[in-house]
C-alpha positions, 0 to 999 in steps of 0.5 A: 123683200129685202135688198140683197145684203151681207155675206159672200156674193153668190155666183154661179157654182162651177159645178160638185164641189167647184169654186164659185165665180164672185165668192172671196177665193181661199188665200193663196199658199205662200209663194214658194215652192218646195225646198227651203231657198226656192222662194228667194232664189227665184226671185233673185233669179228673175231679177238677174234675168230681167236685168240681162234682157234689158242689157241685151236689148240696150245693146243691140244697134246697127242694121234694121235694128236701128230704125227700130230703136228710133221708133222705140226712142220716140215712143220712149219720149212720148210716154216720158214727156207730159207735154208731149202725151198731152199734144198727142191726146189732143191731136188724136181728139181734136184732129184724127176724130172730127168727121168735118174736116173744118172742125179737124182743121180748127183743132189742128191750129190750136196745137201750133203753139203746144208743138213748141213747148214739146220735149223742153225737159229733154228729147221729144217724140216729134223730131225737129222736122215733124215739129215745123210740120206740126206748127206750118200745119197749124197756120195753113189747115184754116185755108186748105183743110182738105190738103193739110188735114189728111196729110197730118192724119197720114203722118199720125199713122206712120208714127203709130203704125208699128203699134197697129197692123193694116187688116187688108192684104198686107197682113199676111206678109206682116204676120209672115215677117213676124213669124219667121222672127220666132214670133206667134201672133195674137190678131185682134180686129179693132173696133168700138163696142157696137150699137146695133145688130146690124153693126154686130153682124158685120163685126162678126163677119169680118172676125170669121173672115179673119179666123178662115184667113190661112195666115192668122192662128190665133184671134181675139174677140170681145163678147161686146163685139158680136152682140149689141145692147147687152144687159148685165142685169139679165146674165142668162139672156145676154149669155144666150145671145152671145153664145148664138152669135159666137157658135158659128165663130168657134166652129169656123175656128175649129175647123180652120185650126185657128185658136180663139181667145175671149178678150176681158173688158169691164168688171161688168163683163166678168161673169158673162164672158166667163159664162160664155166661155164655159157654155161654148166649151162645154158643148160636145161639138167644140169638147176637143177644141182648145180656146182661151180667155183673159182675166185682169189682175187688177180685179180681186174677183180674178183668183176666184175666176181662175179657180172656176175656170180651172175646176171647169177645164179640168172636169172637161179634160177628164171628159176627154176634152182639150185644155184651155188657156187662160191669158193674165193681164194686169188690166186696161180699163182702169179709168173706166172703172173708176168713171162707171164707179163714181157714176153709181157711187159704187166702190171701184172693182179694181184694187186701190194701188198698182202695188196690190195688183202686182202682188195679185199678178204674181198670186195668179201666176204662183196659183195657175203654173201648177202641175195639178192645174196645168194639166187642164190649163195653160197659161199666158204671161202678158206683161211688159214688166220684165221682172214679172215675166223672168219670175213666170218663166223661173217658176214654170222651169222650177215646177217643170211646167214650161210647156204650159206657158206663153209669154205675151207682149204688145206689138211694137211696144218694147221689140228689142226686150221681146226678142230678148225674152223670145230667145230665153224662152226657146230653150224651153220649147220641147222637141215635137211640142205644139205649146210653150217656149214661145213669145206671143205678140198681141197684134191689133189690126185694123181696115184702112178705111177704119183706122179711126176705130184704132184711136181708142186702143192708142189713147188707152196705151199711150195713157196706160204706159205713161204712167209713172208707176208703168214698167215701160215708163220706168224703162224709157226713163233712162236707168235701164242698164244692167246695174240700174239706178239708185232710185228711180226707173228700173231700180224702182221697178225691182223693189216693187216686184220684190215687194209684190212677191212678198206681199203675195206670200202674205195673202189674207182673205180680204186681198181676195174679196171682191170690191163690189159687194152687194147693196147694204141691208136697209137701216131704218135707225138714225144711226144707219144713215149712210147719206152724208148731210147737205148742210151747206153749198160746200158741204160734200153730198154723197149720192145714194148708190145704184144697185149693182147688177155685176153682183150675183146677189143683185141679179138674184134681187131683180129677178124675184122682183120681175117674177112678182105677180103683176096684179099685186106689185103694180095694183095701187091700193088707195081707192079713188075719190068719187065725190067733190066732198071727199076732195074738199076734206082731203084739202081742209085736212091739208090746210088745217095742218099747214100752220103747225108744220110751218111753224115746226122748227127746220132742224125737225123738218130736216130730221123728217126728210132724213128719215124719208130718205132711209124709208124710200132706201128700205122700200127700193124693191117695192119701188122698183117693183111698182115701176116694172110691173105698172108702167112697164120699166126695166130694172136698169130704168127704174133702179136709179130712180129710187137713188135719185129719190133718196138723194132728193130726201137727203138734199132737201133735209140739208135745205130745210135747215138753211131755212133757219136764219140762225143757221151758220150756213143760211142764205144771206137775206132769205126769208122763209115764207111758207106758201100753205098746202101744195099740190104735187101732180107729177108725170107718169113717165118718171113716176118715182123720182119726180113725184118724190121731189115734189113732195120732199121739196114741199116738206122741206119748205113748211108746206103740207102735201096732197099727192095726186099720181098720174093716172097710168102710175098711182102705185108708184106714187103710193109707195113713195107717199107711204115711206113719206108718211112712215118718216113723219110717223117716226118723227112724231109728226102727223102722217096726213101732212102727205095724202095720196088722193086718186081722183078722176083724170077723164078716165071714165069711172073714176070721175067724182059725183058732181064733177066733169068728165073727159072723154079720151080720143 
């Protein structure tokens, strides 16, 4: 069986003739509506509308707004001052998070000097009194940690309290006040990803309580917050577990009239979240219940996902069911996507640039705000980029679908701008209509005793909005006036918006093709080597990529491996030796080959090892199958071991070459002295990577190998040895330079005649 490769990624069909999640979607139509001047006119109107909102927001002053403006100014100073952002993030990490007050006090002491440097280039998010208090606290914290640290943490909560609401008794009043101002509220109970079932059940119970709260009518929840240890490889199994957990929540929401939205997290959760959503809302008992799901525009996959969800929703409406809602966001997990991709040597799932993301956001709006689609799908335009929001409003008006559009913004991030948008879209509210013409504020809530779980949310929001290309950063940069500046700030945001509309109008198939693809097919030719040679200590070394479980073809590949006959996939082929004479012959054969291999040019040994890397990669499926069916590893545990074995081969290829004194990167003063024959006797718990490392290192050093597998895992080592022997043969070397030998290991019948036997106790 070969590794998944080539072509579009298979996915779950949305239904007969429906779109399929994971495949490149058909390029969207140009970003214009009927009428020769509609496209440019919509763009120009959006610019005028957005600048009018900005002008009104800047003009607001007096009364209760003045205090709000001070808070907004503080936030603006924070996201525009690199030193201020560094101070805030270090305070979170060093003072707010530690459980030990002495550790937190030491962290606070280290921040005293940093506080004096905040805001030197302009205004600071810390006022003079806060700056003095921080410096004093830094000096006093080591002596009085139990007094100073709690006080510092309380001040942090005061500074960010407008971004996160208290989930306690005060929440009802907060929601009532905000609703009285004409806003809807999307309440999200904050929390880290759960690690165990007890924690997951407790989080689910708290969310159900929130759903049943009379003051709450809109709640967001993540699949990872209600089920622990989700397995990306097992989409169907994970879907079943999550649906079982979420059914009581959705039933409670249906009965209480509360809207539930499934939030999206990392790319690996996309297929699972969509599958869970369709499973739940496809049930007859929830046919009349309306719920929502989030799609992230920084993923090229979002357009195909929107198409699949739209097809699902239209079929549901045809059955007499309610519509669904899709909340469109730019995406807020970019850093984690890059970390995960780097760890596994994958291409990051999001677009490479913000320009591409902005174009996809426009593309999604144009695709979604279509009367043929809004019959089944309502849209939430969730963005603080006022140009994009204004464009969505104008597009919905042009196409007559304003009742299907909500604008969604973050609580506390830009309150004056939110009011300006609220008043604009209120004009679209139709008499008696339940939806449309409103601004919904995404409102994170946290219990007082759990405030520490809000930290990760705050860090992500602050870091996200401090990026120079972010609209809020530009807005706070100082030229957020109706006319705008000449180059930076809002003027640059307007140019970026116009470019995004133009780019969306010229959509190509590549724009909609998922960045994460199936693993390339094995290529045994020398030109097919993907891994760069490690020829020197400074040479760039590229690890072999793990198989990506977020790709549907990879999950199919893994399922076929798991379904293999264990008696075949995990059964060793080599016959155990039964006499000491047979063992002696193996040793003698290796000894005869040793001088020739030791005398082989280092460059030739390197060539053999590169061939071994290719053969190990080609054997990935068989290696994973052996680990699954022999020692009982999971695919998630086994696949990275194969990557490590391939890496050993690639790395030792360069190491072998550096053993040549004439090599330009040879280790100074090192003298190559081959050591004869090497016996590799690995443990059983890493049955591929450790044995491979031993065999390949010995070959690089000019030594023949006798490979003796651990008693529980002979088949795993056999597949490794087969790859090494195939590489030797391909390069014209003697395959017996690596010999696999199964002998007794104190296991009864495997004891060679004339040998000793040990009894297991």
